[in-house]
VMD Tcl script that draws the C-alpha trace (Angstrom):
set ca {
  {1.74 -4.81 -2.26}
  {0.65 -4.81 -5.89}
  {-0.48 -1.24 -5.58}
  {1.17 -0.03 -2.41}
  {4.74 -0.76 -3.42}
  {6.88 -3.86 -3.69}
  {10.39 -2.73 -2.78}
  {13.58 -3.25 -4.75}
  {17.31 -2.99 -4.85}
  {18.94 -0.23 -2.84}
  {20.68 2.80 -4.27}
  {23.06 5.04 -2.38}
  {21.31 8.37 -2.76}
  {18.18 10.10 -3.95}
  {18.51 12.10 -7.14}
  {17.12 15.61 -7.21}
  {14.97 16.74 -10.16}
  {17.12 17.10 -13.25}
  {19.41 14.27 -12.23}
  {21.66 16.17 -9.86}
  {22.69 14.14 -6.84}
  {21.29 15.37 -3.52}
  {22.97 14.59 -0.21}
  {20.33 12.09 0.84}
  {21.62 8.73 1.87}
  {19.69 5.52 2.24}
  {20.04 5.94 6.02}
  {18.40 9.36 5.84}
  {15.60 8.04 3.62}
  {15.02 5.18 6.06}
  {14.89 7.53 9.02}
  {12.38 9.70 7.11}
  {10.17 6.68 6.42}
  {10.33 5.56 10.04}
  {9.25 9.05 11.13}
  {6.15 8.79 8.95}
  {5.10 5.18 9.28}
  {2.30 4.01 11.57}
  {3.28 2.89 15.03}
  {1.54 1.08 17.88}
  {0.36 4.31 19.58}
  {-1.56 5.22 16.41}
  {-3.75 2.13 16.59}
  {-4.68 1.53 20.24}
  {-6.34 -1.84 20.83}
  {-4.72 -3.50 17.83}
  {-2.00 -6.14 18.02}
  {1.33 -6.08 16.14}
  {1.70 -9.17 14.00}
  {4.97 -8.19 12.24}
  {7.58 -5.53 12.82}
  {8.50 -2.58 10.61}
  {10.77 -3.73 7.84}
  {12.33 -3.00 4.46}
  {10.20 -4.26 1.61}
  {11.24 -7.43 -0.10}
  {12.77 -7.56 -3.56}
  {10.04 -7.52 -6.18}
  {8.50 -10.82 -7.18}
  {8.11 -11.86 -10.80}
  {4.38 -11.00 -10.53}
  {5.17 -7.47 -9.33}
  {7.71 -6.94 -12.11}
  {5.13 -8.15 -14.64}
  {2.59 -5.70 -13.18}
  {5.07 -2.85 -13.59}
  {5.45 -3.75 -17.22}
  {1.68 -3.97 -17.60}
  {0.82 -0.52 -16.24}
  {3.98 1.31 -17.28}
  {5.11 2.29 -13.79}
  {8.68 2.62 -12.49}
  {10.89 -0.48 -12.54}
  {10.53 -1.64 -8.89}
  {14.23 -2.35 -8.70}
  {14.97 1.39 -8.96}
  {13.29 2.37 -5.72}
  {15.59 3.87 -3.10}
  {13.68 2.79 0.01}
  {10.41 0.95 0.53}
  {9.78 0.92 4.26}
  {6.72 -0.96 5.54}
  {5.26 -0.24 8.98}
  {4.41 -2.92 11.49}
  {1.28 -4.86 10.54}
  {-1.51 -4.20 13.00}
  {-4.35 -6.72 13.45}
  {-7.57 -7.01 15.39}
  {-10.20 -9.74 15.67}
  {-13.54 -9.54 17.42}
  {-16.85 -11.38 17.01}
  {-15.81 -12.94 13.74}
  {-14.53 -9.71 12.17}
  {-10.88 -9.28 11.26}
  {-8.86 -6.19 10.38}
  {-5.27 -5.74 9.18}
  {-3.65 -2.32 8.68}
  {-0.19 -1.12 7.62}
  {1.45 1.84 5.94}
  {4.36 1.94 3.48}
  {6.73 4.74 2.47}
  {8.47 4.56 -0.92}
  {11.31 6.95 -1.64}
  {11.77 7.32 -5.40}
  {14.64 8.81 -7.42}
  {13.04 12.19 -8.24}
  {9.77 14.10 -7.80}
  {9.01 13.65 -11.49}
  {9.51 9.84 -11.19}
  {7.27 9.78 -8.10}
  {4.48 11.60 -9.94}
  {4.78 9.34 -13.01}
  {4.86 6.21 -10.87}
  {1.77 7.28 -8.95}
  {-0.14 8.28 -12.12}
  {0.61 4.91 -13.76}
  {-0.63 2.94 -10.78}
  {-4.00 4.67 -10.42}
  {-4.75 5.26 -14.11}
  {-7.57 3.23 -15.73}
  {-4.89 1.07 -17.33}
  {-3.15 0.59 -14.00}
  {-6.34 -0.39 -12.23}
  {-7.15 -2.93 -14.97}
  {-3.67 -4.43 -14.51}
  {-4.17 -4.63 -10.74}
  {-7.51 -6.32 -11.14}
  {-5.89 -8.88 -13.44}
  {-2.97 -9.68 -11.08}
  {-4.79 -9.63 -7.73}
  {-6.08 -13.26 -7.91}
  {-2.58 -14.68 -8.50}
  {-1.18 -12.49 -5.74}
  {-3.82 -13.69 -3.25}
  {-3.26 -17.30 -4.18}
  {0.49 -17.05 -3.65}
  {0.24 -15.28 -0.30}
  {-2.51 -17.33 1.24}
  {-1.18 -20.30 3.22}
  {-4.75 -21.56 3.96}
  {-5.40 -22.42 0.31}
  {-8.58 -20.44 0.12}
  {-10.32 -19.83 -3.22}
  {-11.49 -16.38 -4.23}
  {-14.18 -15.08 -6.53}
  {-14.00 -12.28 -9.10}
  {-12.15 -9.08 -8.13}
  {-13.93 -5.75 -8.23}
  {-12.29 -2.30 -7.96}
  {-14.06 0.93 -7.05}
  {-13.09 4.44 -6.01}
  {-13.54 5.63 -2.43}
  {-14.10 9.27 -1.49}
  {-10.71 10.98 -1.49}
  {-9.83 11.87 2.11}
  {-7.14 14.35 0.96}
  {-8.73 16.34 -1.91}
  {-6.26 18.66 -3.57}
  {-3.20 16.82 -2.25}
  {-0.74 15.73 -4.97}
  {-1.24 12.14 -6.14}
  {-3.94 11.43 -3.57}
  {-6.22 8.47 -4.22}
  {-8.44 5.97 -2.47}
  {-9.59 2.66 -3.95}
  {-11.41 -0.41 -2.68}
  {-10.56 -3.93 -3.89}
  {-13.27 -6.51 -3.14}
  {-13.36 -10.23 -3.61}
  {-15.33 -13.13 -2.12}
  {-14.05 -16.20 -0.30}
  {-15.46 -19.27 -1.97}
  {-16.20 -22.70 -0.47}
  {-17.25 -21.49 3.01}
  {-19.79 -24.00 4.44}
  {-23.38 -22.67 4.42}
  {-23.73 -23.32 8.15}
  {-21.00 -20.71 8.67}
  {-22.12 -18.19 6.07}
  {-25.26 -18.29 3.92}
  {-23.44 -16.36 1.17}
  {-19.73 -16.17 0.37}
  {-18.11 -13.66 2.72}
  {-16.04 -10.84 1.24}
  {-12.54 -9.50 1.77}
  {-12.19 -5.73 1.44}
  {-8.76 -4.22 0.67}
  {-8.72 -0.40 0.85}
  {-5.65 1.44 -0.39}
  {-5.24 5.18 0.19}
  {-2.20 7.25 -0.71}
  {-0.58 10.51 -1.77}
  {2.75 11.96 -2.90}
  {5.11 14.08 -0.82}
  {8.19 15.23 -2.67}
  {10.04 12.18 -3.98}
  {7.96 9.85 -1.82}
  {4.74 7.95 -2.18}
  {2.92 7.25 1.10}
  {0.30 4.52 1.21}
  {-2.14 3.09 3.75}
  {-3.56 -0.41 3.30}
  {-6.53 -1.55 5.36}
  {-7.92 -5.09 4.98}
  {-11.29 -6.07 6.44}
  {-13.09 -9.46 6.63}
  {-16.03 -9.93 6.35}
  {-16.69 -6.20 6.70}
  {-14.51 -3.31 5.47}
  {-12.41 -1.28 7.86}
  {-14.52 1.76 8.89}
  {-14.00 4.74 6.59}
  {-13.49 7.16 9.49}
  {-10.62 5.05 10.82}
  {-8.93 5.05 7.41}
  {-9.38 8.80 7.02}
  {-7.88 9.45 10.44}
  {-4.81 7.34 9.69}
  {-4.10 8.71 6.20}
  {-4.55 12.26 7.57}
  {-2.04 11.40 10.27}
  {0.45 10.17 7.63}
  {-0.09 13.42 5.68}
  {0.57 15.53 8.79}
  {3.77 13.67 9.42}
  {4.84 14.04 5.78}
  {4.36 17.82 6.05}
  {6.41 17.93 9.24}
  {9.29 15.75 7.90}
  {11.00 16.58 4.63}
  {13.90 14.84 2.88}
}
mol new
graphics top color blue
foreach p $ca { graphics top sphere $p radius 0.5 }
foreach p [lrange $ca 0 end-1] q [lrange $ca 1 end] { graphics top cylinder $p $q radius 0.2 }
display resetview
């Protein structure tokens, strides 16, 4: 959630560029997000571990990240709708995938928000905050190694605000009889902008990354839906 959106307080309408109020209610923005978000039919063979939901209010860590990279105050987001979380486990490999749709106040704000997150400064901030975020969200009390960030091939070249990054860290303290070297967690985040919205796909793989072709298929599906559904 540090890069793919952290939710915030609701507002009653989306503002059009220039500050004029458009007739877009929160209900309309939610319906738009639901039309785009991943659903069970998109990921055959995977299980649903949590339902689609509205993102939680931003945590202190997420607010601090926003101050670090200069992005939008998370509390100003109109809607942050997170898809169901889809999981799969087979032969010691685990995958977890979800999408998120953020509706922002204006197109200009969406572009600025996106640019701040994926700028060199934004990526440095994410690398700094990832360890604390992992520690807080992990109920198994695992310990993680250094965090590395790298760019993936952009699956949507030429699309506004499109990006693809890989976040990698190792799980420390795994007994040598289970793994000779520390296994790695791979967090791939892909996204783009559509109007006043930022659409993101997050794919987590352990101890191998989620296959690139699967990520490209899903983010292309999200883009197709964004083109067919406009606020």
